[in-house]
N, C-alpha and C positions, 0 to 999 in steps of 0.2 A: 096756760101755757104747756107747752108738750115739753118732755123730757129731753137728750141729747141724742140725736142721729147716730149712730156709726160711732165710729171710733172709739176708746177706752171707756168703761164702763163707770158708772159714777158710783158703784159698788166696790168695783177693785180702787178708785181714790178711797174710800173708805179704807181699804183693807192696809191701802198704804198708807194713811195714816195713821193707823192703831200701830201699824208694825215703824213706823217711828216715833210714835209717842213712850211707846213701853220701853228702850233703855234712857230716854228721854227721865223718866217716872224715876226710873230704878238706878242713874246715877246721881239722879239731882236728892233720892232719897236714900243713899247710901255714902252720899258727902255732906246730909245734913243729921246722920245721922250716929256717922262713928267718929268720934273726938279728932281733931285734930292736932297733930303734934307741937306746931307751938302752941297754939290756945289752952291746950288741955280741956280741951270740950267739943262738940261738933257745932260746924258755922249756922250760921241761922239762915233764915231767908236772903235776908236784908244784907247780908255779907257775901252770898252766892248771886243776887240779882244782877246788879251794879256792872259787875263784868261779863256773865252773862249773857245778857241785853247787848255791851257797844260788841261784845263779841256776833251777835245773833245780826247787828246794825251792819258792820262788816262785808259780813258774808252775804247779805240780803243786797247790798249794794253790787257787791260782785257778781251775785248769779245776774241782778237785771242788766248788769252790762254785760255781761258773757252769753246772757240767753238772747239776751237782743230786745226783751219786752219793752224797752228804756222807747223802742220804737213808735211804739204805740203809744205815748205817754204826751200828754200837750206838755210844752215846751217854751219856757223862754231865752231869750240870749241877754248873756253874759258877755260882753265884746264877741268876738269870734266864734265862741262856744253856746250853742245849743243844750241847753240841763232839764231834764222833767222837773215840772211841776204841777200842783194838782189845780184843777180848779175850785171853785167855789163847792160845787158839794164834796169833793172829793177831799178839799180843805176841811171841813165840816166834820164828814166821817174821819179823816186823822185825827182829827179833836179828839174824835169820841171813841178810837182805838188810843190813843196817848192814854184817858183818863183811865178804859179799861189796864191797859199796865201799868198805872203808877197805885192805884186799888189796890191790885195785888199782894204788894208787898207792905200796905198800909193793913190790909186784911191780916197779916203774921202777926203785926205790934198791939194787936187789942187782949190785954189781960183779961184771963179766965172766958176765951172764947177759943174752944180750940178749932186750928185749922181748918180739919176735916171739915166739923159742922160749917163753918162760914163759907166755906168754898162750893159746899152740896146748896147752900142755900142762895148761892150767886148764882149758878148753874141751872140753878130750877126759874129764878126769874126770867134768864131766857127762852127757856120755854114756852111760858106766857105771853111773852111777847109776841112770840115768831106769828102766829096767826094776829095778833092783833093790827101787826104790819100788813100781813096780807088783803084783812079786812078792810083797812084805809087804803091802798090800789083798787080795793073788786077784784082782787083774784080769788078763784075758786081753789079751796080750802076740802083736798078729797076725806072720805069717809075713815082709808087707813093711816091721813096724816093725823086726824083727827084721834083715833083710836092707838095711834103710835105716841106721840103728845099727850094722852092718858096714862099711857102703859110705862112711860120716866117718867112723871110726876108722882105716879105710885110707887116707883123704885127711892124716889127721891123721900117720899116723905118716908117709909122704912127707913131707913137709913138714919133721915134726921129723930124721929119717935123715937128710935133705940138711943140716941143720944140725946133726950130729955126734952127736946120740943124747941121752940123757939123764942126762949126767953135771951134779950141781946142784950149788951149798953147800949145808949144812945152813938158813941163815935161807930159803932159795928152797922147799926142801923144807916149811919149817912154814908159808909163806904159800900155796903149794899146799896142803898139809891142813885149815888156816882156813879157804881160798875154798870147799874141799867140804865141809865140813863144811856153814860157809853156807847155800848153793848148796842142799844134803840137806834139812836146818829149812824150806825154804824147798816142795821139791818135797812132803816129806813132809806138810806142814799140806796145801799147797793140795789133794791129794789126801787127805784126810782129811774135808776141809770144805767144799770150791768145785768138784771136778769134777763140777759136777753137768748143766752145760746150761743151770744160770737165769740169763739175763742180770742177775739183780739177783744173787748170789749172785759175779759176777763187779765187781759194783762196790762190793760191800762189801764184799770181800776187799783190794781197789785198796784205798781208802780207807781200813781197818785199818791196812795193813801200812806205807803211806804216812808215817802220820800219824808212827809212833814211828820207821821206818830213815832215814828222808834227815835229820832233827834229831841222832839219833844219831850217825848217820855225819860230819857236820857236826861235831860235837866230838870226837867221837874225832881225825880230822883236826888240831881244833886243839888238840889234848890234845900229839900227836906234833910238832905248833910249837912249843909252849912249852914244854915237857921238855928241849928241844936238843939229843935223841938221835939219834943220826949226824949229816954232815954236811948230811942236806938239809933240815933245819928250817928253814936259810935261806930257802930254797925257798916252804917251806911258809908262812913267814911275809909272804914276797915277794906270795904267792897270795891269801892273809886279810888284806894290809893295803896295799900301794900299787899292786896290782891297780885298784882303783875309782875311781882319776882317772889312770888310761889310756887312751889310744888301744886299746889290742886290747880292752877291755872287749868293743865291738861285736862280735869274732867270742866272744869267749867267750859273750855271748849268744845270738848264733846257737845254738852247742853244746849251753847249756841247753838251749832253744829243743825241738833234735830231741833230743835224752835224754827230754826229758818226752813227746814225742808214743812216739818207739820206747817207753818205759817206759808207756806206756796199751797200743801193742800187743800188748806182747809180753805181757802180763798176761790179754789175750783170747785169745793163740795157748796159751797155757801150760795154761790152765783150760778150753780148751776137753775136753768129756767124754769125749774120744779118751785111750788108756793115756799115760802119759809117753813113755814107747818109742820111741810117733808124733810127739808133739807136740814134748818138747825137739830130739830129732835137723831138724826143721822147721824149728823157732826159730833151731840153733844155726847149720845151713848158711849160713840166710840172712844172719846176720849175717855167716859167714866169706866171703859167696861177695860180703858187701857193704863189706869191706875189702881183698879183691883186686881188686872192680870199682875201688874208688875210688882203687887205687895203681896199676891201670892208666892211671885219667884224669890219676892228677896226673903217669902221666910220660908222658900223648902233652901236654897244655897247659901245664903246670909245668917239666916236664923233671929232675923227681925221677927215684929207681933204678924201673925196670921191676921187677915182680915175679918170682923167680927159675923157674928154669920148673918145677920141685917147686912149687912157689906154683899156679902154672899148673893144672897137671896135676891138682894136692888141688879146684882150683875145681872144674873139669870133672864130676869123682867126685862132688863135690857138687850141682851143679846135677842130675845123675842122684838121687840121692838123694831132691831134692824133686818130678822128677819121677814116679819112684816112686810116693811119699809120696800125689800127688794122684791119681794115676791107679788105680792097686791095689785102693783101695777101692770107686773108682766101678764097675771089672769085676767084684768081688766080688760087689755089691748087685747087680748086675743077673742076674748068674748065680743069684744063690740069689733071686731074682726070678720068672724063669724057670723056678726048681725049681717053685718054688712053685706056681705059673700052671699045669704041667706034669699 
């Protein structure tokens, strides 16, 4: 499959993605590290997620309408009004995305498992399934994609080994499995219906997936909160109810707004017509670099803990993977052009 022709380069979207992710990481970390005046402790991920997710949902729907992307989506009639509605494939992808969105907060609640540890593990699984989906659809996976995939996995192994290996309780394993299944569903549907290079296909996929995924994830979080399951249900209740009159809402609005921008840029990167083994490491590497870069800025300017040496080494490897994915296809195309003209 050929790369995008003309227009804004994919690497430019990756840079914008990284720049949007940096403030998201910084504000989220500050909100969950600095003691809240009313609670006497920092907010947890489960207390910040409901509001930021609801804000992102509202802003995403606003973007869909104001940008005109809704015009490319499948629609159903509700009386005299035509509203976007997913097809059976984008509905399936929306379920997968909702699984991703609600397993992330569940991963925050597992005793004796650090959040960076399980998040790195969850991202590593996605890198493994990317070329599997390509091979399922008979898509060519080029040498630079395999090399970058190995580089990103190597960076994850460095960080994970530094944290003591893969000793996980059953609930953590279940969380990782559900997250991986959700992402597999997304990549499967993307590859089947939308990795064509057609901008209208990107817009259609984004709208139809988000129409189902965002409200479904909010409903699932609400159900967890109402059920009282686990000691963290009270945190979710605070995040759904009390947060709306709290000054921290301004920070959560910023988190939700940057999350909306990230989601738009991520779908553009992942739906590039090149193989998943190219696009997924590019997007995942950029997000991990943003996380490490945000941690460094937090250490420099806010006095938080500097990333571990293993995490900095891993970030360097990821930067190398991004450079490889940016330059190798251009050199290959240049060689092919010279061969054809000879």
